[in-house]
N, C-alpha and C positions, 0 to 999 in steps of 0.2 A: 339700340343705344350704346353706344362706341364705350368699353372699357378704360381706355386712354383718354383720362378729364384733360390732359393739357401735356403737348409738344410743341417744346422750345429749341428753336436749332439757330445756331451762332447770332446771339445777341451781341451787339455793341452799345455802348453809352459813352457819347464824347460830349465833354463840356466846355467851351471857349472860354479860356482865363487869359489876365493880362499877358503871362507869359511862356505863351502857347496852349496845344489841346489838351486836356485830361483824358484819358483814355480811363476810365472810372469802370466800365465792363466791358469784356476784350474775350467774343469766341466763345462766349458760356450759352451749353444748349442742356437740355432737361427734358425730363417728360414724369408725368405722378398717374399712376393707376388709379380707377377709382376704388375706393376702402382705403388706399395708402396715405401714409405720410412721409413727404419726403422734408429732411430737416436740412438746410443750408447754413454752414457752420463757417464762422471765422472770425479776427480780431476786428476791433472797428475799423472801418475804412477800407473793408475790402472789397467792401460793392454791393453787398448782401441788401440792403434796402433798399437801393437804384435799382438793382435787378428787379425786384417785387415792383417798386413803381412802373418799371419799362414796362413790364406786363401790363397793368392795369392802363398803362396809356399815360402815365399823372408824373412824367417826369417835368422837371423845373423850366419855364418857359427857353431860356438856351440852351437846354440839353439837346442834344440829336440821337436819335434810337435806329438803328439799321440793325434790320433778322432779315432772316431767308426763310423762316418758318416758326409761326404760331396759331397754332390751332387749339382750339378749347370743344372738347366733347367730339373730336374728329370731322370738325367744322373749320377753315379758316377764319380766322378775325383778321388777319393783316390788311391793311391796308382802311379798316374800318374808320367813316368818318366819326366826328366827336360826337355827334347825334345816334350814331349807331353804338357806340363806344358806351356810348348813358346807360342803354339799354342793356348793356351787357354788366356793366357793371352793377351790382348790386342785386341783379335778377340772377345771372349764369355764374359771375364771379364776385365772388366778397372778397373784403379786407377788412383785417382786425392791427388798429395800430398800435404801436407802443402806449403813446398816453393819451387813456379816451380822454381824458380832460381839455387836450387840444382839438381831439376829434369831434367830441359832443358839443353844439353851436350853445352856450351860457346863457343866449338870451330867450330859448325856447324850453319849454319843459320837453321829459323824456317821452309824453305822448306824441306831443305834433310832431318831434323828431321821427317818429315809428312808425304813425299815421302818413307822413308826407312820404315814406319810401313804399308803404304800400299803396297808394293812391295813385303814385308815380309806375307803379311796377303793376300792382293788380287789379288796378280801375275798379277797387273798392268802395264800396257808400262809407263815411266819417264811424258808422254804428258797429259796422261788421271791421274795419280796421281796427277799430280800438278794443274788440275781444280778440283780436288775432295777437294784437301785441301783447297785448294782457296774458294769452294763453302761452307763448312764444318768453316772456317773463317769469312766468310759473317754469316754465321747461328748465329754464337753467339754474333755478334754484332760486330765485328771488321771491321771500314771501311779501304778502301784503301788495300784491302787484297792481292792483287797481289804485291805491294811495301813492305808487311810486310813479306812476303815468303821469302825475298832478304834478311832481317837484322837477325841481332845477337838475342840474349834472353836479353843483355846489353843495346840493344837499346830500348826495351821496356819497358812501367811501370809496377808496380807491378799487376797493374790489367789487362793489356793487356797479360801480361805471364801469370794471372792463366786463362784467356779466349783461350789463344794459347794452355793450357794444355787441358780444359774440349774439345775443339775441338780433341786434338790427341786423346781424349781417344773416342770420340763418332766417328771417322772416321768410322770403322770397324762395328757400332752400335751393340754393347754387350748387352746381355741380362740384365747384374748387373755392376752397378758404385760402387765404393766403394770410397768415398772421406774424406781424412784426413785431418779436421780439415781445410778442402779450403780458410779457408775466415779470419784466424786467422793476418796474418798479411795485413790486408790488413785496409783501412780507412771505417768506418761506412756507409759513402754512396754506397762506391763500394761493400764494404759485402751486402749490399741489393739487389744491382744488380746483383750479383754472384747467390745470393740465388731464385731472381726471374728465371732467368737463366736457373738452374740447374731446376727447375718446368717445365717452360716452356718445356725445352727439354728433360724431364723425360715422361711427358704426349704425347708429338709429339714421341718418340720410343717406347712409353708402357716399358720402361727399370723399373729395381728392383733398390733401391738406398739404400745404405748404408751410413748412414754423420755421423760421427765421430767427436765428440763437447765434448768441457766441458762450453761451450755457452748455455746456459737454454735459451736464447732470442730468437737464433739461432732455438733451439728445438721449440718454441712455434708456428714460422712461418713455418716450414716444415714438420715437423714429423706426420705421419700417427700410427707410434707405437715408442714406446722409451720402451729401455735396459740401464737401472741403473747398472752401474758398480764400485763397490769396492775392492779395496787389491785382482784385481784378478777374483772376481765371480761377475757374474750377481746378483742384489740384487733385482730386482725388475722388473716389465717387463709389460706391458700394452697398449693401448691407449694414445695418448696423451693427451686425455680430462680427463682418470681417471686419470695419474702419475698428471695431472697438479691440477685437483678439487676435487680429494680425493689419495694421497699420502698415503702409507700402511707402509714400510717399514721407519723403523726410521732415516734412514741416509738420503733417498731422503725426508722427510719431513725436516730433518734440511737444506738441499739445499736447497728448497723453500722457509725460513724461512732469507735464505742468499739474497734474491731477492728484490730490491724493486719491490713497488706496487702501481702503479700512482693511485692517487685521497685516497690513505690507508696508506701509508707509511710517515709522518712529516717528511719537510726537519730536518736535524740535529739531527734524532733520527734513535740511533746504530741502525745496521743491525741486524741478528740474526749470531749466529754464530755455529759451531760445537766443543766441547772443547775434547783437548787428540791429540793424534800423532796416525797413520797409522801403521797396526803392523809390523813386518819385516815379510817378506815373504821365507826368506833364512830358509830352515828346514823344519819338520812336524809340521803342525799345529791343533790342534783339537778345535772346538766349531766353534760359529759365529766371526768371524774376526772385528766385528764391536761391540762385546761385551765389550772392556773396554772403549769405547766411549760413550754409551747408558747409560741412567738414567733407562731402565727397564731391562739391564741385574742382571740375578740371577748366580749364581753354577750351574746350568743345562744350561745353555747356551754356559758354555765355556767347556763342559764335551762332547757332539755328535755337530757333522756335522748336518748341518739344509739344508733340500733339497730347492729348489724351490714350494710352495705348491697354490692351488688356490680352496681355501676352499669353497670359495661360486661360484664355475663355471663361474666366469664372467670374463676369461679368463686375469684375473690379478695377477698372479702371485708374491708372495715376498718371502724372505729367513728370517723365523723367526718364532720360536717356541710360539709368542705368537698368541692371538685370534686375529681379526681386530677389536672385541669389546676393549680388551686389551691397543691394538694401541692408539686405539681412546682416551678412558681415560685417558691414560698416557700421551698423549701430544709428543712433538717433543722433540728427542734428544738434 
């Protein structure tokens, strides 16, 4: 069994619009190892969710996916038919969506939906599937699990629905779980419980976890590695320690300035901000996508595309033409 659960190279997602082609995801490459948590972080609209949907082959009808390599557990799943991908989804690769109320079918009980998953992928009898579903609900901390199986999604609280989604995702013990902002709609207390639950289950099942979020507080609690996205591209990638203690890309550094630091940020002090607007991703684009918002940007930044690079060989790559020394001297955008 391969230690590398997911390996993606040069993922691109284009969406045709009346005004041109929207290049929503552009050249994204990433990997996740067994037992590792990769957090993909960035502001709304940067391409995080479309990246996750592209990996699951669940993109909107008009969207076009191009990708050079897509491997799951060391096996290429690129070019799989819809039938083959339906065998992969839920079985080897599971997804926890942002809002469980829109992911769970309101017309069927929790038990119906969990049993269907097991019968589809494990060919179990109704009784065996029901018993396994009950045990999995108990594993994710749901009391009176047998009673919950007979309830409909609207009869459960938001926290319980999210736990049900996690239980459904884990039913077939997938190698990889993709969680798309799974705590956004929950209050802070329930959010902390869900994050702890994900970490415990990941350790128990030795899974790879891709967590998509815009909340850097969540990232700090759970991430092994972090990929920062901006305008459809990954602009920096490294370990959580590297990203939080020594961010390199001007955009990442700008994000860090927006976070209040306990003991350092005085009450009433304005938080940092990043000036300017995100560029339009419709049509062709040349140069650094952050150039119009960056204090260090010059003409050369707008003339040619910049690849991710790791000049010091410390596995912390960033998408900028400037040296690490120049970035440190120039400060935060």
